[in-house]
PDB file of N, CA, C and O in Angstrom:
ATOM      1  N   MET A   1       8.223  11.507  37.161  1.00  0.00           N
ATOM      2  CA  MET A   1       7.023  11.435  36.324  1.00  0.00           C
ATOM      3  C   MET A   1       6.503  10.006  36.346  1.00  0.00           C
ATOM      4  O   MET A   1       7.191   9.076  35.924  1.00  0.00           O
ATOM      5  N   SER A   2       5.302   9.844  36.834  1.00  0.00           N
ATOM      6  CA  SER A   2       4.763   8.504  36.986  1.00  0.00           C
ATOM      7  C   SER A   2       4.192   8.005  35.658  1.00  0.00           C
ATOM      8  O   SER A   2       4.020   8.766  34.706  1.00  0.00           O
ATOM      9  N   VAL A   3       3.908   6.712  35.629  1.00  0.00           N
ATOM     10  CA  VAL A   3       3.409   6.105  34.397  1.00  0.00           C
ATOM     11  C   VAL A   3       1.977   6.544  34.134  1.00  0.00           C
ATOM     12  O   VAL A   3       1.610   6.810  32.989  1.00  0.00           O
ATOM     13  N   ASN A   4       1.161   6.624  35.189  1.00  0.00           N
ATOM     14  CA  ASN A   4      -0.248   6.948  35.000  1.00  0.00           C
ATOM     15  C   ASN A   4      -0.502   8.444  35.143  1.00  0.00           C
ATOM     16  O   ASN A   4      -1.541   8.853  35.663  1.00  0.00           O
ATOM     17  N   ASP A   5       0.441   9.260  34.684  1.00  0.00           N
ATOM     18  CA  ASP A   5       0.257  10.704  34.722  1.00  0.00           C
ATOM     19  C   ASP A   5      -0.658  11.096  33.563  1.00  0.00           C
ATOM     20  O   ASP A   5      -0.344  10.843  32.401  1.00  0.00           O
ATOM     21  N   THR A   6      -1.785  11.713  33.888  1.00  0.00           N
ATOM     22  CA  THR A   6      -2.781  11.993  32.855  1.00  0.00           C
ATOM     23  C   THR A   6      -2.690  13.421  32.347  1.00  0.00           C
ATOM     24  O   THR A   6      -3.519  13.823  31.531  1.00  0.00           O
ATOM     25  N   LYS A   7      -1.714  14.206  32.799  1.00  0.00           N
ATOM     26  CA  LYS A   7      -1.602  15.576  32.308  1.00  0.00           C
ATOM     27  C   LYS A   7      -1.093  15.563  30.872  1.00  0.00           C
ATOM     28  O   LYS A   7      -0.118  14.868  30.590  1.00  0.00           O
ATOM     29  N   PRO A   8      -1.703  16.292  29.966  1.00  0.00           N
ATOM     30  CA  PRO A   8      -1.213  16.316  28.577  1.00  0.00           C
ATOM     31  C   PRO A   8       0.146  16.983  28.504  1.00  0.00           C
ATOM     32  O   PRO A   8       0.372  18.028  29.116  1.00  0.00           O
ATOM     33  N   GLN A   9       1.045  16.375  27.755  1.00  0.00           N
ATOM     34  CA  GLN A   9       2.385  16.925  27.620  1.00  0.00           C
ATOM     35  C   GLN A   9       2.350  18.199  26.787  1.00  0.00           C
ATOM     36  O   GLN A   9       2.962  19.201  27.155  1.00  0.00           O
ATOM     37  N   ASP A  10       1.645  18.162  25.680  1.00  0.00           N
ATOM     38  CA  ASP A  10       1.616  19.307  24.770  1.00  0.00           C
ATOM     39  C   ASP A  10       0.204  19.399  24.198  1.00  0.00           C
ATOM     40  O   ASP A  10      -0.284  18.421  23.631  1.00  0.00           O
ATOM     41  N   PRO A  11      -0.460  20.534  24.328  1.00  0.00           N
ATOM     42  CA  PRO A  11      -1.827  20.619  23.775  1.00  0.00           C
ATOM     43  C   PRO A  11      -1.868  20.462  22.265  1.00  0.00           C
ATOM     44  O   PRO A  11      -2.925  20.156  21.712  1.00  0.00           O
ATOM     45  N   ALA A  12      -0.738  20.664  21.576  1.00  0.00           N
ATOM     46  CA  ALA A  12      -0.725  20.448  20.132  1.00  0.00           C
ATOM     47  C   ALA A  12      -0.760  18.955  19.814  1.00  0.00           C
ATOM     48  O   ALA A  12      -1.312  18.548  18.792  1.00  0.00           O
ATOM     49  N   ILE A  13      -0.171  18.137  20.692  1.00  0.00           N
ATOM     50  CA  ILE A  13      -0.157  16.696  20.454  1.00  0.00           C
ATOM     51  C   ILE A  13      -1.473  16.085  20.933  1.00  0.00           C
ATOM     52  O   ILE A  13      -2.109  15.331  20.197  1.00  0.00           O
ATOM     53  N   VAL A  14      -1.882  16.403  22.151  1.00  0.00           N
ATOM     54  CA  VAL A  14      -3.097  15.821  22.729  1.00  0.00           C
ATOM     55  C   VAL A  14      -4.249  16.770  22.441  1.00  0.00           C
ATOM     56  O   VAL A  14      -4.472  17.726  23.184  1.00  0.00           O
ATOM     57  N   THR A  15      -4.977  16.510  21.370  1.00  0.00           N
ATOM     58  CA  THR A  15      -6.094  17.391  21.010  1.00  0.00           C
ATOM     59  C   THR A  15      -7.397  16.735  21.417  1.00  0.00           C
ATOM     60  O   THR A  15      -7.873  16.947  22.532  1.00  0.00           O
ATOM     61  N   ASN A  16      -7.972  15.954  20.547  1.00  0.00           N
ATOM     62  CA  ASN A  16      -9.214  15.251  20.842  1.00  0.00           C
ATOM     63  C   ASN A  16      -8.918  13.762  20.945  1.00  0.00           C
ATOM     64  O   ASN A  16      -7.980  13.280  20.310  1.00  0.00           O
ATOM     65  N   PRO A  17      -9.690  13.028  21.723  1.00  0.00           N
ATOM     66  CA  PRO A  17      -9.401  11.591  21.861  1.00  0.00           C
ATOM     67  C   PRO A  17      -9.631  10.795  20.585  1.00  0.00           C
ATOM     68  O   PRO A  17      -9.144   9.670  20.476  1.00  0.00           O
ATOM     69  N   TRP A  18     -10.367  11.349  19.608  1.00  0.00           N
ATOM     70  CA  TRP A  18     -10.631  10.575  18.384  1.00  0.00           C
ATOM     71  C   TRP A  18      -9.615  10.854  17.288  1.00  0.00           C
ATOM     72  O   TRP A  18      -9.594  10.151  16.277  1.00  0.00           O
ATOM     73  N   VAL A  19      -8.763  11.879  17.470  1.00  0.00           N
ATOM     74  CA  VAL A  19      -7.792  12.190  16.412  1.00  0.00           C
ATOM     75  C   VAL A  19      -6.783  11.061  16.281  1.00  0.00           C
ATOM     76  O   VAL A  19      -6.433  10.658  15.172  1.00  0.00           O
ATOM     77  N   GLY A  20      -6.311  10.548  17.425  1.00  0.00           N
ATOM     78  CA  GLY A  20      -5.350   9.447  17.378  1.00  0.00           C
ATOM     79  C   GLY A  20      -5.949   8.203  16.754  1.00  0.00           C
ATOM     80  O   GLY A  20      -5.282   7.498  15.997  1.00  0.00           O
ATOM     81  N   LYS A  21      -7.219   7.929  17.073  1.00  0.00           N
ATOM     82  CA  LYS A  21      -7.857   6.746  16.491  1.00  0.00           C
ATOM     83  C   LYS A  21      -8.003   6.903  14.985  1.00  0.00           C
ATOM     84  O   LYS A  21      -7.816   5.943  14.237  1.00  0.00           O
ATOM     85  N   VAL A  22      -8.337   8.110  14.537  1.00  0.00           N
ATOM     86  CA  VAL A  22      -8.502   8.333  13.099  1.00  0.00           C
ATOM     87  C   VAL A  22      -7.169   8.146  12.387  1.00  0.00           C
ATOM     88  O   VAL A  22      -7.096   7.483  11.353  1.00  0.00           O
ATOM     89  N   PHE A  23      -6.106   8.742  12.952  1.00  0.00           N
ATOM     90  CA  PHE A  23      -4.799   8.602  12.310  1.00  0.00           C
ATOM     91  C   PHE A  23      -4.323   7.159  12.342  1.00  0.00           C
ATOM     92  O   PHE A  23      -3.757   6.670  11.365  1.00  0.00           O
ATOM     93  N   ALA A  24      -4.547   6.474  13.455  1.00  0.00           N
ATOM     94  CA  ALA A  24      -4.106   5.084  13.558  1.00  0.00           C
ATOM     95  C   ALA A  24      -4.844   4.207  12.552  1.00  0.00           C
ATOM     96  O   ALA A  24      -4.233   3.366  11.893  1.00  0.00           O
ATOM     97  N   SER A  25      -6.154   4.401  12.433  1.00  0.00           N
ATOM     98  CA  SER A  25      -6.908   3.592  11.472  1.00  0.00           C
ATOM     99  C   SER A  25      -6.517   3.940  10.043  1.00  0.00           C
ATOM    100  O   SER A  25      -6.495   3.073   9.170  1.00  0.00           O
ATOM    101  N   LEU A  26      -6.207   5.216   9.806  1.00  0.00           N
ATOM    102  CA  LEU A  26      -5.789   5.625   8.464  1.00  0.00           C
ATOM    103  C   LEU A  26      -4.470   4.954   8.088  1.00  0.00           C
ATOM    104  O   LEU A  26      -4.330   4.416   6.990  1.00  0.00           O
ATOM    105  N   ILE A  27      -3.504   4.991   9.008  1.00  0.00           N
ATOM    106  CA  ILE A  27      -2.204   4.381   8.726  1.00  0.00           C
ATOM    107  C   ILE A  27      -2.357   2.870   8.582  1.00  0.00           C
ATOM    108  O   ILE A  27      -1.753   2.264   7.697  1.00  0.00           O
ATOM    109  N   ALA A  28      -3.169   2.258   9.454  1.00  0.00           N
ATOM    110  CA  ALA A  28      -3.378   0.815   9.360  1.00  0.00           C
ATOM    111  C   ALA A  28      -4.054   0.459   8.040  1.00  0.00           C
ATOM    112  O   ALA A  28      -3.707  -0.546   7.419  1.00  0.00           O
ATOM    113  N   GLY A  29      -5.011   1.267   7.608  1.00  0.00           N
ATOM    114  CA  GLY A  29      -5.672   1.005   6.335  1.00  0.00           C
ATOM    115  C   GLY A  29      -4.725   1.125   5.162  1.00  0.00           C
ATOM    116  O   GLY A  29      -4.791   0.336   4.219  1.00  0.00           O
ATOM    117  N   ILE A  30      -3.833   2.121   5.217  1.00  0.00           N
ATOM    118  CA  ILE A  30      -2.858   2.275   4.134  1.00  0.00           C
ATOM    119  C   ILE A  30      -1.938   1.062   4.096  1.00  0.00           C
ATOM    120  O   ILE A  30      -1.649   0.530   3.024  1.00  0.00           O
ATOM    121  N   PHE A  31      -1.472   0.620   5.279  1.00  0.00           N
ATOM    122  CA  PHE A  31      -0.599  -0.554   5.309  1.00  0.00           C
ATOM    123  C   PHE A  31      -1.333  -1.786   4.787  1.00  0.00           C
ATOM    124  O   PHE A  31      -0.758  -2.588   4.052  1.00  0.00           O
ATOM    125  N   LEU A  32      -2.604  -1.936   5.166  1.00  0.00           N
ATOM    126  CA  LEU A  32      -3.358  -3.091   4.699  1.00  0.00           C
ATOM    127  C   LEU A  32      -3.552  -3.040   3.190  1.00  0.00           C
ATOM    128  O   LEU A  32      -3.444  -4.063   2.515  1.00  0.00           O
ATOM    129  N   MET A  33      -3.841  -1.846   2.655  1.00  0.00           N
ATOM    130  CA  MET A  33      -4.040  -1.730   1.210  1.00  0.00           C
ATOM    131  C   MET A  33      -2.745  -2.034   0.458  1.00  0.00           C
ATOM    132  O   MET A  33      -2.763  -2.714  -0.568  1.00  0.00           O
ATOM    133  N   VAL A  34      -1.625  -1.529   0.971  1.00  0.00           N
ATOM    134  CA  VAL A  34      -0.345  -1.791   0.308  1.00  0.00           C
ATOM    135  C   VAL A  34      -0.033  -3.280   0.350  1.00  0.00           C
ATOM    136  O   VAL A  34       0.377  -3.862  -0.654  1.00  0.00           O
ATOM    137  N   GLY A  35      -0.228  -3.895   1.510  1.00  0.00           N
ATOM    138  CA  GLY A  35       0.046  -5.323   1.624  1.00  0.00           C
ATOM    139  C   GLY A  35      -0.868  -6.146   0.728  1.00  0.00           C
ATOM    140  O   GLY A  35      -0.419  -7.093   0.082  1.00  0.00           O
ATOM    141  N   PHE A  36      -2.150  -5.787   0.687  1.00  0.00           N
ATOM    142  CA  PHE A  36      -3.079  -6.531  -0.162  1.00  0.00           C
ATOM    143  C   PHE A  36      -2.733  -6.338  -1.634  1.00  0.00           C
ATOM    144  O   PHE A  36      -2.842  -7.277  -2.422  1.00  0.00           O
ATOM    145  N   GLY A  37      -2.318  -5.134  -2.011  1.00  0.00           N
ATOM    146  CA  GLY A  37      -1.931  -4.884  -3.397  1.00  0.00           C
ATOM    147  C   GLY A  37      -0.721  -5.704  -3.799  1.00  0.00           C
ATOM    148  O   GLY A  37      -0.693  -6.298  -4.876  1.00  0.00           O
ATOM    149  N   LEU A  38       0.284  -5.734  -2.926  1.00  0.00           N
ATOM    150  CA  LEU A  38       1.473  -6.531  -3.236  1.00  0.00           C
ATOM    151  C   LEU A  38       1.117  -8.012  -3.326  1.00  0.00           C
ATOM    152  O   LEU A  38       1.615  -8.718  -4.203  1.00  0.00           O
ATOM    153  N   TRP A  39       0.256  -8.488  -2.420  1.00  0.00           N
ATOM    154  CA  TRP A  39      -0.143  -9.892  -2.460  1.00  0.00           C
ATOM    155  C   TRP A  39      -0.913 -10.196  -3.733  1.00  0.00           C
ATOM    156  O   TRP A  39      -0.703 -11.241  -4.349  1.00  0.00           O
ATOM    157  N   ALA A  40      -1.812  -9.285  -4.141  1.00  0.00           N
ATOM    158  CA  ALA A  40      -2.594  -9.518  -5.358  1.00  0.00           C
ATOM    159  C   ALA A  40      -1.690  -9.528  -6.585  1.00  0.00           C
ATOM    160  O   ALA A  40      -1.852 -10.366  -7.472  1.00  0.00           O
ATOM    161  N   ILE A  41      -0.738  -8.598  -6.637  1.00  0.00           N
ATOM    162  CA  ILE A  41       0.184  -8.567  -7.776  1.00  0.00           C
ATOM    163  C   ILE A  41       1.013  -9.842  -7.807  1.00  0.00           C
ATOM    164  O   ILE A  41       1.227 -10.420  -8.872  1.00  0.00           O
ATOM    165  N   TYR A  42       1.482 -10.286  -6.637  1.00  0.00           N
ATOM    166  CA  TYR A  42       2.313 -11.489  -6.596  1.00  0.00           C
ATOM    167  C   TYR A  42       1.526 -12.712  -7.044  1.00  0.00           C
ATOM    168  O   TYR A  42       2.026 -13.519  -7.829  1.00  0.00           O
ATOM    169  N   THR A  43       0.299 -12.855  -6.552  1.00  0.00           N
ATOM    170  CA  THR A  43      -0.484 -14.026  -6.927  1.00  0.00           C
ATOM    171  C   THR A  43      -0.861 -13.969  -8.405  1.00  0.00           C
ATOM    172  O   THR A  43      -0.867 -14.998  -9.080  1.00  0.00           O
ATOM    173  N   TYR A  44      -1.174 -12.783  -8.911  1.00  0.00           N
ATOM    174  CA  TYR A  44      -1.521 -12.681 -10.332  1.00  0.00           C
ATOM    175  C   TYR A  44      -0.314 -12.996 -11.199  1.00  0.00           C
ATOM    176  O   TYR A  44      -0.437 -13.692 -12.206  1.00  0.00           O
ATOM    177  N   GLN A  45       0.856 -12.487 -10.816  1.00  0.00           N
ATOM    178  CA  GLN A  45       2.051 -12.746 -11.613  1.00  0.00           C
ATOM    179  C   GLN A  45       2.423 -14.226 -11.570  1.00  0.00           C
ATOM    180  O   GLN A  45       2.906 -14.771 -12.563  1.00  0.00           O
ATOM    181  N   SER A  46       2.202 -14.879 -10.432  1.00  0.00           N
ATOM    182  CA  SER A  46       2.580 -16.285 -10.347  1.00  0.00           C
ATOM    183  C   SER A  46       1.576 -17.167 -11.084  1.00  0.00           C
ATOM    184  O   SER A  46       1.932 -18.257 -11.531  1.00  0.00           O
ATOM    185  N   LYS A  47       0.316 -16.714 -11.220  1.00  0.00           N
ATOM    186  CA  LYS A  47      -0.702 -17.519 -11.900  1.00  0.00           C
ATOM    187  C   LYS A  47      -0.788 -17.205 -13.388  1.00  0.00           C
ATOM    188  O   LYS A  47      -1.383 -17.972 -14.145  1.00  0.00           O
ATOM    189  N   ALA A  48      -0.202 -16.090 -13.819  1.00  0.00           N
ATOM    190  CA  ALA A  48      -0.288 -15.723 -15.229  1.00  0.00           C
ATOM    191  C   ALA A  48       0.522 -16.711 -16.064  1.00  0.00           C
ATOM    192  O   ALA A  48       1.577 -17.167 -15.624  1.00  0.00           O
ATOM    193  N   PRO A  49       0.045 -17.047 -17.261  1.00  0.00           N
ATOM    194  CA  PRO A  49       0.818 -17.958 -18.113  1.00  0.00           C
ATOM    195  C   PRO A  49       2.128 -17.311 -18.534  1.00  0.00           C
ATOM    196  O   PRO A  49       2.195 -16.118 -18.829  1.00  0.00           O
ATOM    197  N   LYS A  50       3.161 -18.135 -18.552  1.00  0.00           N
ATOM    198  CA  LYS A  50       4.476 -17.624 -18.926  1.00  0.00           C
ATOM    199  C   LYS A  50       4.515 -17.402 -20.440  1.00  0.00           C
ATOM    200  O   LYS A  50       4.385 -18.346 -21.220  1.00  0.00           O
ATOM    201  N   THR A  51       4.694 -16.160 -20.837  1.00  0.00           N
ATOM    202  CA  THR A  51       4.729 -15.838 -22.261  1.00  0.00           C
ATOM    203  C   THR A  51       6.147 -15.975 -22.783  1.00  0.00           C
ATOM    204  O   THR A  51       7.118 -15.800 -22.047  1.00  0.00           O
ATOM    205  N   GLN A  52       6.247 -16.288 -24.051  1.00  0.00           N
ATOM    206  CA  GLN A  52       7.563 -16.387 -24.671  1.00  0.00           C
ATOM    207  C   GLN A  52       8.138 -14.988 -24.849  1.00  0.00           C
ATOM    208  O   GLN A  52       7.396 -14.048 -25.133  1.00  0.00           O
ATOM    209  N   PRO A  53       9.441 -14.840 -24.687  1.00  0.00           N
ATOM    210  CA  PRO A  53      10.030 -13.515 -24.916  1.00  0.00           C
ATOM    211  C   PRO A  53       9.893 -13.109 -26.370  1.00  0.00           C
ATOM    212  O   PRO A  53      10.036 -13.935 -27.271  1.00  0.00           O
ATOM    213  N   ALA A  54       9.622 -11.855 -26.592  1.00  0.00           N
ATOM    214  CA  ALA A  54       9.418 -11.370 -27.957  1.00  0.00           C
ATOM    215  C   ALA A  54      10.732 -11.425 -28.726  1.00  0.00           C
ATOM    216  O   ALA A  54      11.792 -11.163 -28.158  1.00  0.00           O
ATOM    217  N   PRO A  55      10.672 -11.762 -30.013  1.00  0.00           N
ATOM    218  CA  PRO A  55      11.901 -11.740 -30.817  1.00  0.00           C
ATOM    219  C   PRO A  55      12.413 -10.314 -30.966  1.00  0.00           C
ATOM    220  O   PRO A  55      11.683  -9.347 -30.750  1.00  0.00           O
ATOM    221  N   LEU A  56      13.678 -10.206 -31.338  1.00  0.00           N
ATOM    222  CA  LEU A  56      14.286  -8.880 -31.421  1.00  0.00           C
ATOM    223  C   LEU A  56      13.655  -8.068 -32.536  1.00  0.00           C
ATOM    224  O   LEU A  56      13.468  -6.861 -32.384  1.00  0.00           O
ATOM    225  N   ALA A  57      13.319  -8.705 -33.661  1.00  0.00           N
ATOM    226  CA  ALA A  57      12.686  -7.992 -34.773  1.00  0.00           C
ATOM    227  C   ALA A  57      11.378  -8.704 -35.086  1.00  0.00           C
ATOM    228  O   ALA A  57      11.365  -9.613 -35.915  1.00  0.00           O
ATOM    229  N   PRO A  58      10.271  -8.316 -34.444  1.00  0.00           N
ATOM    230  CA  PRO A  58       9.008  -9.004 -34.710  1.00  0.00           C
ATOM    231  C   PRO A  58       8.520  -8.712 -36.122  1.00  0.00           C
ATOM    232  O   PRO A  58       8.788  -7.633 -36.652  1.00  0.00           O
ATOM    233  N   PRO A  59       7.812  -9.645 -36.739  1.00  0.00           N
ATOM    234  CA  PRO A  59       7.284  -9.387 -38.085  1.00  0.00           C
ATOM    235  C   PRO A  59       6.269  -8.253 -38.044  1.00  0.00           C
ATOM    236  O   PRO A  59       5.504  -8.119 -37.089  1.00  0.00           O
ATOM    237  N   GLN A  60       6.275  -7.449 -39.085  1.00  0.00           N
ATOM    238  CA  GLN A  60       5.372  -6.297 -39.124  1.00  0.00           C
ATOM    239  C   GLN A  60       3.942  -6.773 -39.330  1.00  0.00           C
ATOM    240  O   GLN A  60       3.664  -7.583 -40.214  1.00  0.00           O
ATOM    241  N   GLU A  61       3.039  -6.257 -38.502  1.00  0.00           N
ATOM    242  CA  GLU A  61       1.638  -6.590 -38.671  1.00  0.00           C
ATOM    243  C   GLU A  61       1.047  -5.725 -39.779  1.00  0.00           C
ATOM    244  O   GLU A  61       1.525  -4.616 -40.015  1.00  0.00           O
ATOM    245  N   PRO A  62       0.015  -6.216 -40.462  1.00  0.00           N
ATOM    246  CA  PRO A  62      -0.590  -5.399 -41.520  1.00  0.00           C
ATOM    247  C   PRO A  62      -1.192  -4.121 -40.950  1.00  0.00           C
ATOM    248  O   PRO A  62      -1.906  -4.150 -39.948  1.00  0.00           O
ATOM    249  N   GLY A  63      -0.901  -3.023 -41.591  1.00  0.00           N
ATOM    250  CA  GLY A  63      -1.421  -1.750 -41.152  1.00  0.00           C
ATOM    251  C   GLY A  63      -0.433  -0.955 -40.322  1.00  0.00           C
ATOM    252  O   GLY A  63      -0.708   0.192 -39.971  1.00  0.00           O
ATOM    253  N   PHE A  64       0.712  -1.541 -40.001  1.00  0.00           N
ATOM    254  CA  PHE A  64       1.711  -0.831 -39.207  1.00  0.00           C
ATOM    255  C   PHE A  64       3.004  -0.647 -39.983  1.00  0.00           C
ATOM    256  O   PHE A  64       3.984  -0.167 -39.415  1.00  0.00           O
ATOM    257  N   GLY A  65       3.043  -1.001 -41.230  1.00  0.00           N
ATOM    258  CA  GLY A  65       4.277  -0.856 -41.978  1.00  0.00           C
ATOM    259  C   GLY A  65       3.958  -0.410 -43.348  1.00  0.00           C
ATOM    260  O   GLY A  65       4.862  -0.222 -44.162  1.00  0.00           O
TER     261      GLY A  65
END
């Protein structure tokens, strides 16, 4: 079997020439969105002001006790 053999191996796999491009762009877009989301969360968490840990028994606010 040569490298430049153009016969389709399986008609279920080789359908239309644009199906592979659509799936590839879809997967690439998902990876890009996940990576951008993780980067945004990381940068936001690193830039957020460090809050003090809440005390074990916080004082009751008016209207909640």
